[in-house]
C-alpha positions, -999 to 999 in steps of 0.1 A, spaced: 546 -585 -79 518 -606 -65 542 -635 -56 563 -611 -35 532 -595 -20 518 -628 -7 551 -641 7 547 -656 41 570 -645 69 571 -648 107 559 -612 111 525 -623 97 519 -642 129 542 -624 154 528 -588 150 491 -597 153 498 -620 183 518 -592 200 490 -567 194 464 -590 209 488 -598 238 493 -561 246 455 -556 247 451 -585 272 480 -572 293 464 -538 296 431 -554 306 450 -574 332 466 -542 346 432 -525 345 414 -552 365 441 -561 390 462 -529 396 445 -497 384 409 -498 374 409 -461 369 426 -463 335 393 -473 321 383 -437 321 410 -428 295 387 -435 266 375 -411 239 353 -384 254 337 -366 224 341 -328 221 363 -326 251 400 -316 247 411 -341 274 391 -367 256 415 -366 226 440 -387 245 416 -415 243 421 -417 205 454 -435 213 445 -453 245 409 -464 239 418 -495 217 436 -510 247 407 -505 272 376 -527 276 346 -527 298 347 -563 309 360 -597 300 331 -604 276 338 -571 258 375 -581 254 366 -617 243 343 -605 216 369 -582 202 399 -606 204 391 -631 177 381 -605 150 412 -584 158 435 -614 155 420 -629 123 417 -596 105 452 -584 115 466 -618 103 449 -613 69 462 -577 68 498 -586 75 498 -615 50 480 -598 20 490 -562 27 522 -566 46 539 -535 32 512 -511 43 499 -530 73 513 -507 100 501 -476 81 466 -490 80 467 -498 117 485 -467 129 466 -441 108 434 -462 112 435 -458 150 441 -421 148 415 -412 121 388 -435 133 394 -423 169 392 -387 158 359 -393 139 345 -409 170 355 -379 190 340 -357 164 306 -374 158 301 -390 192 274 -377 214 286 -383 249 301 -409 272 335 -428 274 342 -447 242 366 -476 247 375 -509 230 393 -521 199 362 -524 179 370 -491 161 402 -506 148 384 -539 140 360 -520 117 389 -502 101 405 -536 92 371 -551 81 363 -522 59 398 -518 44 402 -555 36 367 -558 20 368 -527 -1 405 -529 -11 399 -564 -25 371 -551 -46 390 -521 -58 422 -540 -65 404 -565 -88 430 -592 -79 413 -626 -77 430 -635 -44 421 -602 -28 385 -605 -40 383 -640 -25 396 -625 8 369 -599 6 342 -625 2 356 -645 32 356 -614 54 321 -604 45 310 -640 51 326 -641 85 319 -606 97 292 -592 74 268 -589 103 290 -562 118 276 -537 94 244 -534 114 264 -521 144 273 -489 127 237 -479 135 225 -471 171 206 -503 175 221 -514 209 223 -494 240 257 -488 255 276 -498 222 297 -472 205 282 -472 171 300 -439 164 333 -458 168 321 -485 144 310 -459 119 343 -440 122 362 -473 116 341 -482 86 345 -448 70 383 -449 77 387 -483 61 368 -473 30 389 -441 27 422 -461 31 411 -486 5 408 -457 -20 440 -440 -9 466 -468 -4 473 -479 -40 511 -486 -39 525 -519 -27 492 -536 -33 491 -567 -56 479 -559 -91 460 -583 -114 483 -604 -136 486 -592 -172 493 -617 -200 516 -609 -228 487 -600 -252 475 -574 -226 507 -555 -227 505 -521 -244 535 -529 -267 521 -562 -278 523 -568 -316 503 -597 -329 526 -601 -360 556 -609 -337 538 -635 -316 553 -669 -324 520 -686 -315 499 -663 -337 521 -671 -367 506 -706 -367 473 -691 -379 466 -680 -415 444 -650 -424 413 -673 -422 421 -684 -387 432 -719 -397 459 -735 -376 492 -743 -394 512 -770 -376 545 -765 -395 556 -731 -407 574 -727 -440 612 -726 -439 628 -692 -436 656 -684 -460 682 -657 -456 704 -648 -486 738 -632 -479 755 -613 -508 793 -614 -505 798 -583 -526 801 -571 -562 835 -586 -568 823 -622 -562 794 -640 -578 793 -666 -550 762 -665 -528 755 -685 -497 720 -694 -487 712 -703 -451 681 -723 -443 668 -721 -408 644 -746 -395 625 -738 -363 627 -764 -336 596 -781 -322 600 -762 -289 601 -729 -307 570 -737 -326 553 -744 -293 
């Protein structure tokens, strides 16, 4: 399961790059052709502001805003498509909708724009999912993510004027929720043969090399099988089977 889950494909790179390219293309259109589209962000508690749930991730205030969001968006989406490729689009699609709706719901006022809400969804999902899955590779990924972007956690609080902390908080909550909900198609910890529910110690070839006191027996005694040819014949055939060295191992 885990080998298939972590299989590399071209989509791991292509989809994140296309996502980032689309955001940059919209910003180019915004700055050169129609600056007015910047107003199509999330406007809390207003019906017309619901449209911004879908459009806001593509809109940015200025080049610095876009630049700060580009690298986390690319890196986190690359990690998502590699380690969680079967549910990546679900996390992104539903993440945009739910985090945007939470922003619309808890936001105080203003025009909330930027891909940071989605970034917080990815950050939160990858971190918590690795902890919940208990797979060593996913846990390692969680540690890398928290090392790179752990400081983002402070921006879910209103510590900076003009920054949509509501969008960040909505993304963080959404990622945590998805980490708990999405359980299928996620790599599971490897289970050894002795961890299987039907494991029987008496049938284990390796365990047969130990006696009742735990002493190792290098060579097992020969196994004999007696075949009775019937009542009308007194002839008996004894077959002696010797286990090969490979089987003993």
